[in-house]
C-alpha positions as CSV (number, residue, x, y, z in Angstrom):
1,M,-51.5,68.1,124.8
2,A,-49.4,66.9,127.7
3,D,-46.8,69.6,127.0
4,K,-49.2,72.5,127.8
5,A,-50.2,71.0,131.2
6,V,-46.7,70.9,132.5
7,S,-45.3,74.3,133.6
8,T,-41.6,75.0,133.8
9,A,-40.1,76.5,137.0
10,S,-38.8,80.0,136.7
11,K,-35.1,80.6,136.9
12,P,-33.7,81.8,140.2
13,M,-32.4,85.4,140.4
14,M,-28.6,85.2,140.3
15,R,-27.5,88.8,139.8
16,G,-28.5,91.7,142.1
17,L,-30.2,89.4,144.7
18,L,-28.2,90.8,147.6
19,N,-28.8,94.4,146.6
20,S,-32.5,93.9,146.2
21,Q,-32.8,92.2,149.6
22,I,-30.7,95.0,151.2
23,K,-33.0,97.6,149.7
24,R,-36.1,95.8,150.9
25,N,-34.8,95.2,154.4
26,L,-33.6,98.7,154.7
27,T,-36.9,100.1,153.7
28,I,-38.8,97.8,156.1
29,S,-36.4,98.7,159.0
30,L,-36.7,102.4,158.4
31,V,-40.5,102.3,158.3
32,L,-40.6,100.2,161.5
33,A,-38.2,102.5,163.2
34,G,-40.3,105.5,162.3
35,I,-43.5,103.8,163.6
36,S,-41.7,102.7,166.8
37,G,-40.3,106.2,167.4
38,F,-43.7,107.9,166.9
39,A,-45.5,105.3,169.1
40,F,-42.9,105.8,171.9
41,K,-43.3,109.5,171.7
42,Q,-47.1,109.3,171.9
43,I,-47.3,106.7,174.6
44,V,-44.3,107.5,176.8
45,G,-43.2,111.1,176.0
46,T,-46.6,112.7,176.1
47,E,-47.6,111.0,179.3
48,R,-44.3,111.9,180.9
49,K,-44.7,115.6,179.9
50,R,-48.2,115.6,181.4
51,K,-47.0,114.1,184.7
52,Y,-44.1,116.7,184.9
53,A,-46.5,119.5,184.2
54,E,-48.9,118.3,186.9
55,F,-46.1,117.9,189.4
56,Y,-44.8,121.4,188.9
57,R,-48.3,122.9,188.8
58,T,-48.9,121.7,192.4
59,Y,-45.3,121.8,193.7
60,D,-44.5,124.2,196.5
61,A,-40.7,124.5,197.0
62,E,-41.0,126.6,200.2
63,K,-43.2,124.0,201.9
64,E,-40.8,121.2,200.8
65,F,-37.8,123.1,202.2
66,E,-39.6,123.7,205.5
67,E,-40.4,119.9,205.8
68,M,-36.8,119.0,205.1
69,K,-35.6,121.6,207.6
70,A,-37.9,120.2,210.2
71,K,-36.6,116.7,209.7
72,G,-33.1,117.9,210.3
73,L,-31.7,117.0,206.9
74,F,-29.6,120.2,206.6
75,Q,-26.5,120.8,208.7
76,S,-26.3,124.5,208.0
77,C,-29.9,125.5,208.7
């Protein structure tokens, strides 16, 4: 009766442990890298594109040139 109540510990994995851990860690790192890349693109890249589009939609190069010319920033003009 007492024999059935005691359980034996399972043997440790001795062969292929490093390979299995490398596969697991590589899979996890690739998934996290993909998620991070996608999140960065959505959070930073999309916002940056929107700001550039807004800047160039309202940018007047001729007006900017005249302001710099009035300030005396050009030696040849």
